[in-house]
N, C-alpha and C positions, 0 to 999 in steps of 0.2 A: 869647267866645262859642263859639269852636271847642272849648274845653275842655268847655263845657256840652253841646255837640252830641255829642262823643265819649262823654261819660258817659251820656247818654241812649241813644245808639245801642247801646252795648255791654251795659249793664245794664238799660235800660228803667226806670230809677228817676226819681222826680221831684226836681228841684233847685229850691230857692227862692232867688231872686236879689233883693236889695234894689232897690227902684225907683230909688234914686239911681244905681245902677250903670248902669241902662238910660238914665237921663237924660244921663249923661256921654257915652254913645255916640251920642246923638241918634237912637236907634232910633224913638222916638215920632214925631219930626218926619218921618223917612223913611217910616214906615208911613202916617202921615197924608197925606203928599203922594202916595204911591202909591195910596191909596184914593180920594183926590180925583181923581186922573188917570183911574183906571178908571171912576169914576162919570161923569166928563165924556165919556169915550169911549162908554160905554153910552148916554148921553143923545143923543149925536150920531148913533149908529147907529140908535136908535129914531126920531129925527126923519127920517133919510134913508129908512128903510123906510116911514114914514108918507107922506112926499112921493111916493115911488115908487108907493104904492098909490093915492094921490089922482090921480096922472097916469094910471095905468091905468084908473081909474074914469072920468076925463074922456075918455079915448080910446075907451072902450067905449060911451059915450053919444052 
């Protein structure tokens, strides 16, 4: 992957990599877990904001 990065950084060209190469590095699994983790954090933050707004509304009434 570092070789791919260096090639893109210096020449700005597109490099096609076989999907089997990515599978052997488990990048799909890592990216999937990272996306799932971020989605969970976003959902928790949204729920916390909603709860905070509800408490403020109860306080104001």
